[in-house]
C-alpha positions, 0 to 999 in steps of 0.5 A, a space after each residue: 370330485 374328480 375335477 377338484 382332485 385334478 386341480 389340486 394335483 396340478 397346483 401341487 406339481 406346479 409348486 414343486 417345479 418352482 421350488 426345484 427351479 429356485 433351489 438349483 439357481 438360475 446362474 445369473 451373476 451381477 455385473 462388475 462395478 466398473 465406475 471407479 475404473 472409468 474414473 481412474 481412466 479419465 483422470 489419467 487423460 486429464 493433464 496436471 496444471 500448475 495451479 496451486 491446491 485446491 484448484 489442481 484437481 483432475 477428475 478423481 484426483 484427490 479431495 473433492 473440488 474446493 476442499 482444502 487440506 487440513 493445516 493448509 487453509 491459509 493457501 496463497 492468500 496467506 503468502 500474499 499477506 505475509 509479503 505485504 509490509 503494511 499492517 492494520 494497527 486497529 487489529 492490535 488487541 488491548 492485551 497486545 499493546 506495548 509501549 516504547 520510549 521514543 526520544 524526540 530529539 528536536 523537542 529534547 524529550 523522551 516519551 512513551 509511545 504505544 505500538 498502536 499509536 503513530 509517532 505524529 499522534 504521540 507528539 501532538 498529544 505532548 504539544 509538540 509542533 510536528 510537521 504534517 499535511 495529508 496524514 495518510 502516508 501520501 506525502 513527505 511533509 511529516 517525514 522524520 529520521 530515525 538515528 539508530 538505523 533502517 526504519 523497518 527495524 524500528 517502526 511499521 507503516 500502516 501506509 507508505 506511498 512516498 518513501 522508497 526502500 532506499 530512503 527507509 534503509 537510511 532511517 527515514 519514516 512517515 510519522 503520520 503512519 509510523 508505529 513503533 516496534 522498539 525504542 529509538 531516537 526520532 528527529 522530526 521534520 527531516 526529509 530525505 537528502 535532495 540527492 536521493 530524490 533524483 540522482 540522474 537529474 538535478 532539481 533545478 532541471 525542469 520537466 519538458 512540459 514547462 515550455 508551454 508557459 507564457 514567457 511574459 508570466 515568467 518574466 514578470 515573476 522573475 522581475 518581481 523575485 529580484 525585487 524581493 531580494 533574489 539574485 538574477 539566476 535564482 529569480 529566473 530559476 524560481 520563476 521557471 519552477 512556478 511555470 513548471 508547476 502551473 503547467 504540470 497541474 493546469 492551474 492557469 496561475 497569474 503572477 499577481 496570485 503567486 506574488 500575493 501568496 509570496 507576500 504572506 510568507 513568514 520566513 524572511 529568506 527568499 528561498 524559504 519564502 518561495 518554497 512556502 509558496 510552492 507548498 501553499 500551491 501544492 496543498 490545493 492540488 489533490 494530485 500533488 503528493 510531492 512538490 520537491 522538484 518545484 522548490 528551491 531548497 527542496 528538502 530543507 527544514 524550512 522548505 515550506 510551511 509544514 501545515 500547507 506543504 506536500 
């Protein structure tokens, strides 16, 4: 009995001691959270860069990496797109199609052309004899002239690998990739003036790479060209241009092959028939997107067959 009483008394005293201990507190305090302070200190040590947002992100320096602020989701890509003059006509929705009256001066008719239709396609739909070659904006065969002013004010090109800004400012466009944005008058089959192609060097001046061509080849061609009605100077110039073209594109032409093509030329005038030959040769060379420097007439309406020249 005495032992039991002692155990109960000891337990009671122990419980009282524990209660008193926790009632008075231990004096322990949680340590301060310094994680944010550490991040801020590290951020101060990271130098700012010139990268556009969201790439200019130091540690703790704003939104999470990869986040794009609201309203600025276009970013640098949008600026790049805005600076690109080319556009995708397929992106024009049915409710965005507009029609403009385009006068085709050479044909003497005015037709409606949609803003998702090229000038070349519209003319062909009407049965017009429109010159063309690549149909991709990579040559000048389809070139036309807008009478009212700079081409950029009247058409948009889906692709233009040929015309310079200066030529477009003068009203020239590529009908195979030009889409109207307003009304205007178009003269098809018009290419930039010869002087605009090379102001520093006349077209009759040949590239230095022509020197490797056989003199016999040129002499044979020059003699044949004189028989076709060319004067001596023109015949020599024409023969040299063929030699230059052959050397430029490594064709290994023969005089017979050139003359065979010449005999099939349809115009009846030596200069135009010769340019037909150059156009025929150029049509068979994938890398040739502009054969003007090898022609005699260069930019004339009959400079080469529109279905074959580039």
